[in-house]
C-alpha positions, 0 to 999 in steps of 0.5 A: 543496484537499486534507483538510490544506489545509481544516483550516488554512482551516478553524483559521484561521477559528476563530482569527479568531472568537475574536479577533475576540471577544475584542476586541468583548469589549475594545470594549465594556468600552471604550465602558461606560468611556466611557459611565461617563465622561460620565454622572459627569462633573459638575465643570461642574454643581459649579461651576455650583452653586457660581456661583448659591448665592454669588449666592444668598448675596449676595442673601440678605446684601443683603435681611437689614436689609429687615424686608419681605424675610423673611430672617433669620438661619436662611436665611443660615446655610443659604445659607452653610453650602450655599455652604460645602459646594460650595466644599469639593467644588471642591477634590476628585474630577474638578474636580481635573483642571481646577484642575491645568490652570490655576493662575490656577483653583486661585488663584481657588479659594483665594482665595475659599475664603478669602473664606468662611473670612473671612466666616464670623465674621460670618455667626455674629455677623449678629444681634448686629452690624448691620454685619456684613451689610455687611462680608459682602458687601464681602469676597464681592463681588470675587470674584463675578466671578472665581467665574463665570470659574472655572464658565465654564471648568468650563462649557466644559472639560466640554463638550470631555470630552463631545465627546471622549468622543462621539467615542470612542463613534462610534469604537467603534461603526463598529469595533463594526460593522466587526467585525460585518460581519467576523464575519457575512462569515467565518460565511458563509465557515465556512458554505460551507467545511463545506458543501464540506467535506461534498462533499469528503467525500462524495467521498472516500467515494466513491473510497474505496468505488471503491477498495475495489470496484474495481480500479484498473488495469483498472477491474473489480470486485475480489476484494472485490465478487466475493466478496461476490457469490458469498456472496449467489449460494450464498446464494439457492441453494435446498437442494433445487434445480437441482445447477448455478446458479453457476460460478466461473471461475479464468484466470491468464494464460499467459506473462505474467511472460515479458512483464513480465521482458523489456518491462518492467511499464509493458506488463504494466499495459498488456496487463493493461488489453488483457485486461480490455477482451477480457474484456468484448467476449467477455463479455456481463453477462447472456446470457438469464438467466446473469449474468456477472461480470467481476473481477480478483483481482490480479497475473495473475489474473481470475475470472468468477463466472456465476449462473442457469446450468442445464448445466455445457456454459455454463461450458465454452462461455463458457471456450472462448470466453475462451480462443480471444479471449485466444490472439489477439496483442495490440498493445500499444505497437507489440509484438506481444504473445502469451499466453494463459489457463488457467482453473480451474471449480468448480460450486456443490454442496450445502452448499458456501461461497465459500472452498471454490468459490475453493479448487476452482477453483485446483485445476481451474487447477492441473490446467489448467496442468499439462496444458499450459496454454491450456486449462480444467479442471472440478474434479473431486474426485480432484483435491482427493485428489490435492493432499492426497496431493501436501501430504503428500508435500511435507510428507514431502520437506522432512523426507527432506532432514534425515532423510537418507532419500536414496540415489544408485543408478547404472547402468552405462554399457558401450563397445561397442567395448571391452565394458567399463564406461565408466562410471556414470549416477546415479539418486536414490532416495527411501527413505520410512519407510512407503511405501519407495521413490519414484519419482523422477518423483513427487517430482522435479516436487513438488522442483521446484515447493517449491524444494527442488530446487536443494539436493537438487541439489548433494547429489547432485552432491558425493555423486556426486562422493564415490563415484566418487572410490573406482570405479577411475580410467577410469570416470565418473560421469553427474549429470543437471540439471534446469532447476531447477538449471541456472538456479542461479547457483550451479551452477558453484561447486557443481560446482567445490565438489563436485569440490573436496571429492571430489578427483575429475578434472574430467573424470571428471564427466559432466553431462548436460543436456536441450533443455529446459535450451537453450530458456531463455536461449541466451547465458546457457545457453552462458555456463554450459555454458563455464564448467562446460567451463572446469573440465573437467567432460563435458557430454552432451545428453540425450534427443537427437532428442526437441525441436525444435532438437537440430541447431542445438543441436550446432552452438551447443555442442560437446558431448562426448556424445550420448545417444540417447532410449530411446523411439527404441531400444523402437520400432526393431523396430516401426518404421523410422522410430526405426531410421531415427533411430538410424542418423541419429544415431549417423553424426551423432555419428561425423562430429562426433566425439561418443560415442553413447549408446543408452539403454534397451536391453533386449533383445539384438536391440536391443544388435546394432541399435545396434551395427549403427548404429554407435553406441559405448555403451549402457545400459538393464536388458539390462546391469543395473538401478540399485544402490547404491555399495555393490553396485557391480562395476566389469568387465562380466564381474563385472556378466554373473555378477551378473545371471545369479546375480541 
C-alpha cells in the first residue's frame, strides 16, 4: 500500500468517526424526545380523572338531602369546581389531538361542558332550593355514559401512542447499538492501520537509511559511509602513533566510457556490478589487523579504505592485486569486455583531514593515468606542487587567449631536389608576460584537458592562412592537427572559413596528422580526410613509423606526403636499423608517388644520409630555427646567409 493510499484510508476512517459521532448525537436527542413524550403524556389520565370526578359529584348530589350522609354545600362546591376544572383542561394541550381525530368526541365534550355551565347556577342555589340537587342530577346523568366512552377512547389512544413510542425507543436502541459496534470495528481497523503505518514508516526509514548509505546499483557502501569511516579512522589516530595506519585507494576504471558508448548504459551498469563482485572476491573485509572497506563513489569510480596497516607495502600489494583482477576480461551479456583500473593511494599523515586525503588520492590517480593507466601511484608532495603549477598555468592560459599572447613561428621545409624552400611548418609559441616563451610541450596538454585547444586550433589555422597568403605563391604552409582538433565536427568548416577569409589557395595549405588521430574512429576519420581533400588542401602523415599500423593507413587513405619521425633521423649514424627504416620509408614514398620529409636534420652528415636514402624534403635546425612571420626569408641563399650572420 502506498503512503498516499494509506493517508486516504485514514482520512476515510476519521471521517466515518465524525459522521457516526454526529449521527449518535442526533439519535440521543431523538431518544430523549421520545422519553419526554412518554413521561409527559397524560390525556388518558385527565379523561379518567374527569370521569371519576363526575361520578363523585353525582354521588354527593344524590346524598345531599340525606342528613346522615354528612355532605354539605361546601363539599358539593369543591367537587363541582374540580370537575369543572378537569373539563376545562380537556379542551387544552395534548387532549386536543384526540378531539381533532374524532368530531364525535369533540361534540361529547362540548355537550358535557354545556351541561356543567347549566348546572353551575343550581349548585350555587343548592341550599335555598331543595330541588336544585335533583335537577342537577337530571342534567348530568345523561352524560355519564358518554363521558365514560370519552375516557375509554382517551385511554386507548394513549396506549397506542405509548406502544408506538416504545417501538421507536427499541429501534433507537438497536441503531445505537449497531453504530457502537461499527465504531468499535472502525476503531480496531484504525488501530490496525496505525500499526501498519508504523511498520511502513519503519520500513521506509530503513530503506532511506539504505539509500543514504548504500550504492543502489552495486550494493556497496557509498561515499557518505566511506567518508564517515575515514573521519572516524583519522580521529582515532594518535598524534604520536605510527605514521601509517590509514590508507585510502581511489580507483577509476580505464576505458569504461568506451564500453558505455559502444554497448549502451545497461551493459555499463552490468559491468559495474561485475567489477563490484570482483572487488569483493579479491579483497577480504579483514586481513589480520587490516580492515578493508570497499565503496562506490559514483560513475566508474570506486574507493577502498584500509585501516590498521603497518607499512605502505600492504597498500601497494592490495593495489597490485586489484589491477591484476580487473585486467582480466569480463563476460557481460555474451560480450567479452576488457577494461582496467588506475589507482591513486594516499596515506594518512599527521594532522591530515579527510578532504585532504581524498584530494591527495585524486592527485595520485591523475599521475597513475598519466603513467599509461593500468597501474597505481602513491601520493607525493611534489604532485601537489606540480598540480598547483598546472592550475596556475591553466589560469594564465585562459588569459593568454584573450590577451593575444600567442604567436606563430615558422620553420622552413627544404626541397632537396630544387635546393630551395618549399614551405614552412607552423609552430605555436606563447609569450608569457612573466615566464617568457613557454614550450608547447608544456601548455598544449593543459589546453587539451581544459578544452581550450579547439578554439586555439581555430586561431592557429586562420592566422597561418592569413600570414601564408603574403608569401611567394609557390610556398605552402603546414599546420599540425591534434586528435582533439580532429574530433571537432567543425574542423572542415574552420578550414574552409580560414581559406575564404585569407584568400590562400587551398593547395598551399598542408594539414599534418599523426597516427594517434587515425586510431580514434576509422570511418569518421577517413570521411573527414576526404572532406578536407575535396576542399583542395593537402594531407601529410606526421611522425611516420612510430605507430603500429602506418602501412595500413597509407592503404586506407592516399596521403600527399610522409614525414619521417626525427627519432629515426637522429640515430641514423649510430643505429643501422634506423638508417634502414629511413631508407625503406623513402623507397615506399617513391613507389607510392609521395614526397618524404626527414625531420630533425641538425648536421651535414644527416643531410647527406637522408639524401642518399632518397628523401625528397628535409627540415631541421641545420637549415634554420623557427622564426615569426615578420623575420622570414623565402630563398635558401638568404636563409643560409641569415644562419651565418646569426
